[in-house]
N, C-alpha and C positions, 0 to 999 in steps of 0.2 A: 417076690412077686413070680406067679405061677409062667410057667413058659412050653406052651405048646410045639415041641420040635418036629422035625421029619414032614411038616404038611406044605404043600406045594404053594407058590404062589398065585394068583388067579388076576385073571384080566376082569372087569364088570361086563355085565352083558351083552351092553354096545361097543363093549373094544372087541381087539381084535386077537388070538390066541397069544402066547404069552411064554414063553421060555427065561427061566430067569438069567440072566448073563453075569453067574456069578465071578466070573476070572476078570470081568470089569470093574469089578466095586472097588477097588484099590486105587484106580484112575480117576474117579470120579469125588468133586469134594462137595462138603457142605458145608455148611455156617449153623450153629445155634445160636438165637436169638434171642435175648430174654429181657422183656421190660419189667424193671426194679419199682418198687416203692416203699418205703420203709423197709426193707428186704433183709437187713443184716443176720435177725436172727434164721435164716433160709442158708445161708451160705455157705458154712461150712459144708452143710449135706449136699447143696447144689454142687460144689466144685470135688465131696468125695465121685459122687455118682459120673459127675465127666472125667476124671480121673482114672476111673474103672471100668470106662469102654473098651469093649474087646478092640473096637477096630474105632481109634480117637474122632472126634470132628477137626476139619481144618481149620477151624476159625471160632471164637466164641467171641460175641459183641452183647454189650448190655446199656439198656437205656435208663438213665434214672430220670423218674417224676417229679422230681422235685421233694427227695425223700427229707426228713425232719429228725432219722439218727443218724446211725454212722455207716450207712449204707455205701455209700460213693467211696469212703474211707477203706472199708474194711474189702471192699470187691477190689479196690484198686491191690491192697495188699496181696489178697490173693490172687492177684497175675492178671486179671480181667480188664479187658479193655472196655471202658465207661463211656458213653456218649452223655452230655451232662442236659438236661432237659426241665421243663419246670416254667411258670408253676404247674398244676396239675393237669394234663388235657389226655389223661386217661391211657387206657394201652391200645386202642385203635392209633393213635397219634404215635406213640412209641415203637407199635412195631413197623409202623412206616418209615419212620427214621430208621428202624434197622435192616429193614428193607432195604431201603436206597445205599446203606452202607456195606450191604457183604458184597463178599468176593470171590465168594464160590458159586460153583451151580446149581444149587440145592440148597434151599432154605429150610430148618426146621424152629418153628414157634413154641416157647415155653416158659409157662407160669414159674415164678422163685419158687409157689414151696412143693410143685409136683416131682413127684422121683423121675429118674430115667433109667429104664431098664438096660444092667449091662450091654447087652446084645442089640439095643437097638440101634445103634446106626449101621453096625455090622448087618443087621438083617433087612431094615429099611433102604439102605443104600443101594444094596443089590436089586429094589426093585424098581427104580429111580430110571426114567427115561426122558428125552426133550418134552416138554409139553406135556408133562405128566403131573400126577399126585399119587402117591402112595399111601395107605392108611392100614393102620393096625386094630388089632381090639383091643379095646383100653376098658378099664374098671374108673369106675366111680364113686369117689368114696367121701361118706360124710361122716360127721361124729357116731349115726346110729344105725347106718349102713353101707354095704358094698355091693354096687350093683355091676354088672358084668355086660358090657354092650359087643357083639359081635355085630358083623355088615348082611342083611337078610333084603334084599330089593330088587323089583322086578328092570329096573333102569337106573340112571347113574342121579336121576333126581330124583329116585328115591329115597338116596342117601342126605339128601337137605330135609327131604318132609315125612317120611317113614322113618328116619333115623335119626339120632344126634350121633356128628362126629368132631370130638375135641379138637382141638389144636394139636394138644399134643401126643394124639396118635397119629399126625398128619409128618409128610415130607412133601416138599410140589419145589418145583422146577421156577428158579428165579425169575427166568425171564416170564413165565407165565403169571404169576404174580405181581411184576410189575404190571405187565397189559392190560391187568384190570384195575390200576392205580391200587394196589393194594387194598386196605382195609376201611370202610367207612367210619369216619369219624364222628358221626350223627350218632352211632349204635353204640350203645355201652352194654346192650345184650344182643344176643342172636348174630351178634359180626362173625361168628363162626361158618352160620349159615349161610348168611349174607356173601361170605368169601368163599365160600364151596362153590354158593350157584354162581355166581360170577366167572370163577375157574371153568366150571362147567359150559356154562354157555361162551365161551373162548373157545371151546374144544378140547380138554382138560380129558388125556387118558387116564382111565381110573385103575391101578393095582391094588387092589387088597390082598395083605398080610395076614394070614391067619391066624397071628400067634397076638397071647396077650406081652405087649411090650409098652403099654402105658397106662397111665392111671393119672387120672384128675380128683384131685383132693380141695372138697369144698369148706371151706373157715366158716366157723360163724360169725368171724368178724371182717367177711369180705364185703367186696364195694357192689359185687354181685348180689349178696342177701340184703344188704343195706337199701337196694331200689324199691323191696316191696311190688305187690303185685300191679300198684299203678302206673310205676316206672316200667313193668314188663310188657303191660300193653300198651304203652306208647313206643317200646323197641318193635311189640308185635307190627302195628298198626306202620312203622317206617320200613320194618323189612317187607311184607307185603307189597306195599307203595312200590318198593325198590324192584319186586318181581314181578308184576304185574303193570298193565296187559303183558302179554308174552306171546308169540308167533305160533308157539309148539300149544298144539288143544291140549295132548296129555300132561305136560307140563302145569298146564292152567290149571287143570281139573285137580292135581296133586295138590298144589299150592293152594288151591281153593278150599277142599277139604282141609289142608293142613289149617288155613285161619279161621273155619269155622270151629273146628275139634280146641284147640288152644282157646279161642275165644269163652266156648264152652268151660274150658276149666279155668280161665280167668276169674270168669263172672261169678260161676258157681264157688270161687274162693272169696271173692271181693265183689260184691257189687258195687262198690264206687270203681271199678273202670270200667264199667256201661258208658262213658264218656268219651274214652279211646276208640271202645270197639264199634261206639256209632259211628263217629269219623271215620274208622276203617272199613264199614259198612256202608257209607255214605260215595266213601272213594271205589270203590268197588261198582257199585251200583251206576255212578257219572259212569263209569268205562265200559256198563252193558256187562257187569260180570255178578253174578248171583248165587253163591255158597251155598246148597243146600244139603250133598250129602257128606258124610262121614259122623253123623251123630244118629244112626236108625235111619229105617225107614221111617216108621213115623213121625220123629220129629223134620225127615224131608218134607213129609205131606204139612204138618205146618208152617214151615218157613215158605212153602209156596202159596200159601192162605195169608200168613199175617205176617210175613218178613222173617228176617233171623232177629232184632230186635228183642220183638214183641214175643218170637219163639223162645227163646234166652230166657226172658223173665219168666214165660209161665212155667216152663221146663224146672228150671230151679223152686218155683214154688209147689210146684206138685212134687217134686224131690224132698224139698224140706218138709213137705207134710206128711208124705212117707215115712221118710227119718223119726218124726215127732210120734206117727203112730209105732211102728216100732219098738 
């Protein structure tokens, strides 16, 4: 994996100026927390990545979610501490149990099949402070493409609604994560966004480490891929309901734009998502919230006239006609 060296750490625009306390990194402790489910084939590489850190993790704890292969036996043989769980309660439940078990001041949640850069702990831990979250650049890898995520944002909530931050690119203060009760176990998608939103609302300080230190690998067999567009629309609705209403006008506007953009993406890809999307718009309307911006000026005018559901239907019909003509 690439490494951009000699780049300074930087605080988010909403946070105070930051000087990285390199000499104090050794005194901080960090726990690696890994949910497992039928993970046996990934454990050797994970063990390799853990053992080859330039600054080791202080603790490694794993949670098995009812694996049907030899995951527990192999993880134990490799020397990992494993919490036995199950039947399948999914990753958010596993992460919450891991968070409760962690003994270090900082925690890093990691998926079993994602690589760990050898300098991840060394570089990320120096960016950590009380009540903070450190975020590095990361790559999103699928069987067909690789995309790099940096983080360009106007305020902290832009990380949630205008960007995507995978958990593999975060190190968070344990007490901060516990103060928001960890992860919403009703979410099987959008849980990273929801978690980041909650800790920001709790006053988290954000430090960006502008180095490519993490990678998120999406397998064709992953549970995320199996949920489909309708499952994704359900998770979007639950996430937006967690975020709104909100006391901040700026944050509300960001969330509404995100809701409308996502609704369009989901509906364009799969018309069957409209049932969930309609419920989301009804919830927003009930609270006096009406998303209009995010899809351009013409769409905003159309939504103002006929509402978001009818506007999305018309926009999709016109888009399909343009594609057919082309």
